[in-house]
C-alpha positions in Angstrom: -48.0 33.2 -24.8 -46.4 31.1 -21.9 -42.9 31.6 -21.0 -40.8 28.6 -20.1 -38.1 30.4 -18.0 -35.6 28.2 -16.2 -36.9 25.0 -18.0 -34.9 24.9 -21.0 -31.8 26.5 -19.3 -30.8 23.3 -17.4 -32.4 20.7 -19.9 -29.6 18.2 -21.1 -31.9 15.8 -22.6 -32.8 12.2 -22.0 -29.8 10.2 -21.4 -29.0 6.6 -22.3 -30.1 5.3 -18.7 -28.8 2.2 -16.9 -31.1 -0.1 -18.7 -30.4 1.2 -22.1 -26.5 1.1 -21.3 -26.8 -2.6 -20.3 -28.9 -3.3 -23.5 -26.6 -1.6 -25.6 -23.5 -3.4 -24.1 -25.3 -6.7 -24.4 -26.0 -6.1 -28.2 -22.5 -5.1 -28.8 -21.1 -8.2 -27.1 -23.5 -10.5 -29.0 -22.6 -8.7 -32.2 -18.9 -9.5 -31.7 -19.5 -12.9 -30.8 -21.7 -13.4 -33.8 -19.1 -12.0 -36.2 -16.3 -14.2 -34.6 -18.4 -17.3 -35.0 -19.3 -16.7 -38.6 -15.7 -16.0 -39.5 -14.8 -19.4 -38.0 -17.5 -21.1 -40.0 -16.5 -19.3 -43.3 -12.7 -20.4 -42.8 -13.9 -24.1 -42.6 -15.8 -24.1 -45.9 -14.1 -25.8 -48.8 -12.8 -23.7 -51.5 -15.0 -25.2 -54.2 -18.3 -27.0 -53.9 -19.2 -29.7 -56.5 -22.0 -28.7 -58.9 -24.9 -31.0 -58.3 -27.2 -29.5 -60.8 -25.5 -30.7 -63.7 -26.8 -34.3 -65.2 -23.3 -35.6 -65.5 -22.7 -35.4 -61.7 -25.6 -37.9 -61.0 -24.1 -40.6 -63.2 
């Protein structure tokens, strides 16, 4: 059996890192901007739409 003395005592695990932090920040900012944009577009929609599938609407 192999002993791993000293290896696991100081192991803190893989960190986020600089590149991971930047990518995470960009994804969060993009998500916030997407939600804001979609909310503005939803507010501009009319309350009701015309039903163009009925034959009476074409006449």
